[in-house]
N, C-alpha and C positions, 0 to 999 in steps of 0.2 A: 504494500500500500504506500503510494507516494502522492505528494501534492506538488503540482508544478508551480502554482501561484495562487494567492488569495484573490477573491473577487474584488475586494476593496482594501483600503488601508485599515489599520486597527482602530480607527476613531469611532466606528459604528459597526455593531455586529448584527447580522441577520442570522438567527440561530433556529434551525428547524428540528423539531422533535417528533416528526411523524412516525419514525420507526420505533420510538419508545412510547411517548405519551399518546400519540395518535393511534397506535396499535391497540390501545385499551378500549377503543370504541366497540360497543356491542355490534356483532356481525362481521368484524374484521379479524381474520386469523391468518397472519402472514407466514409464509414459508421463508427459509433462508434465501431461496432464489428470488422470491418477491421482494425481500428487503434489499437485495443487491440491485435489482432493477430500479426500485424507487430511489435508492441512493444515487444511481447514475442520472436519473431524471433531475433530481434536486441539484446535483453538481452542475449539470448542463444549464439549469436555470440560473445558477450563480449564487446560491446562498453561501455564507461564509463558514457555517458550521452545521454538521449533520450528526445529531445524537443517534447512535446506532442501537442502543439498548443497554442492558445491564449484564455485562459478562460475568460469569460465575453464578448468576442467579438462576439461569436455565440453560440447557445445552444448546438451544437454538441461537441465543444471542452470543454465546461463546463461539459457536461455529461461524456465525456471521462475521465477527471480527477477524477470525483466522482466515476466512476466505477473502474478505475484503483486502487484507494485506497482499494476497497473491493475485487477485483478479481485477482490482480497480486502481487506476491511476487518476487521482482526482485533479481536475483542471482548476477548480475554484475553491472547493470546500476543504475543511479539515474535519476528520472523523473524531467524534466525541464519545467517550465511554461514560456511562452513568452508574453511580453507586452511592452508598451511604458512608457516613463517617464511621470510624472504628467503634467497636462495642465499648460499653461502659466498663471501666475497671481494667482495660487492657492497654495495649500500645498499638499504634498504627503499623509499626514495623513488623509486628507479629500477627496482624489480623489477616486471615485468609481471604476475606472479601476485598480488602484493600489491595492485596497482592494480585488478585484476579484482575483488578482494574489495570495494574501495571502490566500484567501478562497479555492484556488485550492488544498492546502495541499502539493504542490510540495516543496521539500527541497531546490531546486535551482531555481532561477529566472533569465531569460535573459531579459534585458531591451534594447530596440532599442533606440538609441540617434542620433540626427542629428549632423554631424561633417563637413558638407559642408555649408559655410556661406550663400550661396544663398538659400539653402533649409530651413535654419533657418528663413530667412527673408521673403521668398515667400511662403513656405509651412506651416510653423508654425506661420508665421506672428507675430513674436516677435523679440526681440533684441538678439544680440549675448551674452550679459551678462546674460540675463534672461534664455537663453538656458543652459548656464553653471550652473545656479542655479537650474534649473529643474533636471539636471543630479545629482548634489550634493545632493539635498533634497531627491530625490527618492531613490538613492542608500543608503544614510544614514538611511532613514526610514526603508527600507527592512532589512538592517543589524541589526537595533535595534529590529526588530521583529524575529530575529534569523534565517534569510534566507541567504544562500550563493547567491551572486550576480555576474553575468557576464554582461558585457555591449557590445552590438553590435554597433560599430560606422558606421552607414549607410553612403554609398557613400564616405567612407573615402578617397580612393585614388584620386577620382575626387576633393574632398574637399582639399586634400593636395596639389594638383596641383594649385588650385585657391588661397588658403591662408594656407600655411603650418603651420604658427604660430598658427592660430586659430584651425586647425584640431588637432594639438598636444595639445592644451590647453584643448580640450574635453577629450582626453585620460588621461591627467594628472589629471584633475578634477575627473573623474570617479574612477581612481586608488586611489587617496588620500582620496576619500569618502568611500572607502572600497570594491570596486569591485575587485574580485580575479583575473579576467582576463579581458582585454579589447581586443575585437576582431575587427580587421581592415577588413571592408567589401568592396569587389569589386562588389558593387551592380549592376553596369551596365555591368560587365564582360568584360571590355575593356582592362585590363592590360596584360602585357607580363612578363615572369618570371624574366628577369633582372631588370625590373622596380620594381616589387614586392620586390625582394631581397634588392634592394637599399633603398627603403622606409622603410621597416621593420627594417633594420639595424639602420637607422638613428633615427627612432622613439624610439627604445629601448634605444639607447645611450642618447637621449635627454630627455626622460621622466622617465626612470628607471622602467617602467611598465612591467608587464607580459603580453605578447601579444598572440593573436590567429589570425587565418585567416579564412575568409569566402569568397570563390571564386565562382562566376558565370562563365559559360562556353561559353560566347558569342564569344570569340576568339578561342575556342577549346583548351584553355590552363589552365582550372581550376585545373586539377590534377597537372600539372607542376607548376602553380602558388602557389598551396598549399605546394608543396615540396620545392619550392624556399623560401617561408616564413619560413619553418622549418630550412632550411640551414642558414637563417639570424637570427634565434634564437626564432622563435615562438614555443610555447609549447602547443598549443591548436589548433586542426584542426576541422572545421565544414564541414560535408559532408552529402550526401544523398545516400541511397541505389540505385544502378544502375544509379546514376547521375540524378535522377528525379528532376524536378524543373521548375520554370517559364522560359518562352521563350525556350532556348535550354538546360537549366538545370544547375545543380550545380556540384561542384567537386564530383566525384564518390567515395563513401566510399571504395569500394572494391580494386581498384588499388592503392588508397592512403595507405590503411592499409597494403596491400601486399608489397608495396614499402618500407614502414617503417620497416616491419618485415624482409623482405628478402633481401632488398638492403641496408638499413641503419643499420640493425642489432639491431633494437630497439624492446623491448618486450612491445607491446601495447595491446595484447589480452591475455586471459587466455590460459594456456597450452592446445594444441590440437584444439583450436578454429579455427585457420586458415584453417585447413583441412575441415571445414564445410562451407567454404566461397561460393563455387559454389552452394551447396544445399540451403543455405540461400538466395543467390541472386535470384535463380529461384523460391523459395517459395514466396518471396515478390512480384516478378513479377506476380505470379498467383493470389495473393490477390488483386493487383491493376488492374488485368485483362488486362495486356499488355504482348505481346509475348516477351520472353527474347531475348535480342540482341545476335544474333549468333556470332558476331564479337567483343563482349566486351572483353577487356583485362582480362586475368587470368580466368574468369568464363564462357566466351562464349563457345558454343560447337565447334566453329572453332578456338579457341585460340591456340590449339595444334594440329590442323589438317594439314596434309602434303599431297601435291598433286604432286609436280614435281618429276620426276624420279631421278634427281640429289640429291634432299633432301632425298628421300627414301634410296638411296644407302649409303649416309652418316649416316643416322639414324640407318640403319642395323648394322653399325659398332659401333656407339655410339650415343644414342639419344640426348646427350648434344651438339652435333655438330650443331644442328639446333633448339635447345630449350633453352631459357634463364633460365628456372627453370624446376625442376621436377614437372609436372602437378599435381601429387598426393599431393604435399605440400598444394595446394589450393582446393583439392577435385575434381579436373578435371582429364581427361584422354587424352592420346595421341590417335589420330585417323589417319588412313591412308585412303586417298581418292583415289579411282580408277577411272581413266579417260583415255582419249587417250594420256595423258602425262605419263601414267604409264610405268615403266620398270619392270624388273624382281624383283628388290628389293621391289618395291611397292606391287606387287602381293604376294611375300613371307611374307612380314610383315602383309599385310591384311589377308592372310590366317591364320597366327598365331593369329591375333586379333580375328578372327571368330572361332577359334578352329578347323580349317581344316588342317590336316597334309599333307603338300606337299612333305615331305621327301627331298631328294636331286635330284628329278626328273627334270632336266633342260628342258627336252623336254616338260613335262607337263606344267611347268611354261611358256615356250615359246608359247605353244598353247593358254593358257589363255590370255597372253599379246596380241597376234594377234586377238583373238576373241573379246576382249574388244575394241581394236582399230577399228576393222571392224564394230562392232555394234554402237560404238559412232559416227562413220562416217554416219551411217544411222539415227542418231538422239537420240539414247539411252543415258542416263546419269547415270552412276553408282555411282558417288560421292554423289548423292542425293537419291540413291535407294540401300542401303546396302543389303536389303533382296533379291532383284533380282540378285545382284551380287553373293551373297552366293549360290543361287540356280544354277547360271551358273557355279560357281567354283566347287560345289559338283558334278554337272553333268559331268564335265571334269574329276574329280578325280575318280568318280565311273563308268565312261564309258557310262553312259546314264542319260538322264534327270530324275529327281525325280518326280514321278507321283502318285497321289492318285485318280485321276479321268481322264477320257478322254472325250473331247468334241465332240459330234456328230454334234450339230448345236445350234445356238442361234438366237434370233431375238428380236428386240425392236420396239414397235409401239408407235408413238406419235400422238394423235388424238385431233384435235381442233374442239370442238362441237359447234353447233349454239347457245347453251345457255351460252357460254363463259367458259365452263369447259374445262380444258386441261387434258386429260387422258394419262397416260403413263403405258404401259403394256409390259412385257417381258416374253418370253418363252425360257427355256433352255432344251436341250436334252443331257444327259450325260451317261457315263458308269462308274460304280464304283463297285469293288468287284464282277464282273460278272453280275451285275444288270443294266438294262436300266432304267434310271431315267428321268422322264419328269415333269417339274414344271412350273407353270405360276404365276406371281405376279405383283401387281401394285406398283408404287412408285411415289415419288415427281418429278422425272425426269426419263429419260430412263436409266441412269446409276444406280440410286437408285433402279429402277425396276429390272434390271439385278442382282444387288447385292442381292436383296430379293429372286429372283427366284433361284439363285445359292444356297443360304442358305436353302431354302425350299427343294430343290432337295437333298442336301447332309447331312443335319443335322441328318436324321435317320441313315445313314450309319456312319457318323462321329459326334457324339454328342459333341465332343470337340469344334466344330465350333459355338456353341451357345454363347460362350463368345466373339466372334469377333465383332468388331464394326468399321465401316468406320469413321475415325477421320477427315481426310482432303482430299481434291480433288483439284488438280491444272492442268490447261490446258495451253499449250503454242504452238503457231504457230511457226514452225521452220523457221529460216532465209533461204533466197534463193528460196522461193516459193511464190506464189501470191494467194491472195483471198481465195475462197472456195476450191481451188484445192491444198492448202498447206498441207504438212505433219504435223501431230499433235503429240505432245508428252503429255502424261498424267502421272502424279505422284499421287499415292494414298497412304495415310498413314492409316494404320489399327492398332488397338490395341486389347489386350485381357484382359485389366484390370491391367496387371503387366508391360507391355512394349508396345511400339509402333514400327512399322517397315514400311519402305517405299518401294514401288515397282513401276516399270515403264513399260509403253507400248508405242509403236510408230506405227502409221499407217496413211494412208491418210484419214481415217474415224475416227472421234473423238470417236465414240462408239466402234469401233473395237480396238482402242488403249486402251480405258477404260477396255474392256474385257480382254486384255492381262494382264494389271496391276492387275485386280481382280483375274485372275487365279493364278498369282504369289502370291498375298496376301493370298489367301486361302491355297495354297500349303505350303507357309512358316509358316502359322499358325499351320498347322498339323505337320510340321517338328518340330516346337517349342514344341508342345504337346507330342513329342516322338512317334508319330504314324509311323509305318513302311509303306513304299510305297507298293501299290498293283498292279499298272498298268505297 
């Protein structure tokens, strides 16, 4: 494990703890390979420090540090090992857990220390003076072994409220023993920005220590609390990718860094790294196997999505009127959503986004607006089905619907057999390029059977369809109807290996709605492949 260079100088630290604190989120269970992959992503993004875990506490983290030494050459970050101060009554030099930190090979070590008097007495079961000695001894020993040391003061803000003098004495002891930074931890996540700013300001003034901030998000203020600490003089921020962490999570790395770079004017990442932020966020979400939050600030797919007609009219004049930054600065894009709220500006901007030239034809735009509103009233939703909207738009522009095949009939059969087997079979009858095509297929359900039958029927005529795959399928019973007589909306996401697209169908029958969405999905797939319509 080597590091070629730090992302920035040492005046400000961006410290990521996704691999340690973030991994404590419910639903995340990282393998060593996962952790190595995430570490590479974070290093590419340009954070200064990556906390890899607690070596010696579990075999996985121990293996991670061993493999990282062999498999990763860090371009920007330094790897950090996390652990606790020595046990009460012992010495750091003889403590096996402290030795495991040294054995990790990490150049930087973060020690967690108790700073709340009740935690010292009840959790550690030792005296307040001995706790200070544990901090002093462990920091000094690690420094003597040539390691950089950061100290996390656990439960600091709650401890400060209970006994401010003692909480500050832990900070002072760690700093005087050689800790480069002492991090004030809002471990319970209960603080608010004004409180954080006041405490950090006071502790800096009273101790002279260099301070950092570690904020949990239990009040929904972790990002704001982190920035409040920076306002008060903290020069080290601890965050996790996408805000992953225990309970409701930690301060989210991406909005914190974006705020520092774009709002505070601080250079905390390598040149050009901020534009990779959306990609890195989504890549890490894929590794942890969690769907990226669509409404996450800066990097969510909805972060720069505009729906209201009033917004669209203003954006057509100047996108900055309804956007706080240029989305390209963080690797994101502006999106126009088409719905029953759409006006002319929404349609014109969406057409431009899709590469469909509407010219200055006001009558055409007016027809599209009315068509969208009419169909949304029936239950269609185009903000979630861009592909279906593009087909509708092109149909209006070209004067007729784009068709590659014509449906004669279809049927789906669900059979419940006495032996407990549930059989699903579908038959489709189509016309394409002057040929009548009939195909039957079985599937895991009636929609899957229809999808397979449609593919069997068309692949010989359109071999481009072989790459298509049904990625997602959603069904919603629309409001205003009751029970099994309700109108149903189906959204289907299809992919070709390069991109995914969504289509919509609406009918009183869930299978019929699914067929509409499938027809649009295949039609759009052929449009993407550059095939000319034949019907």
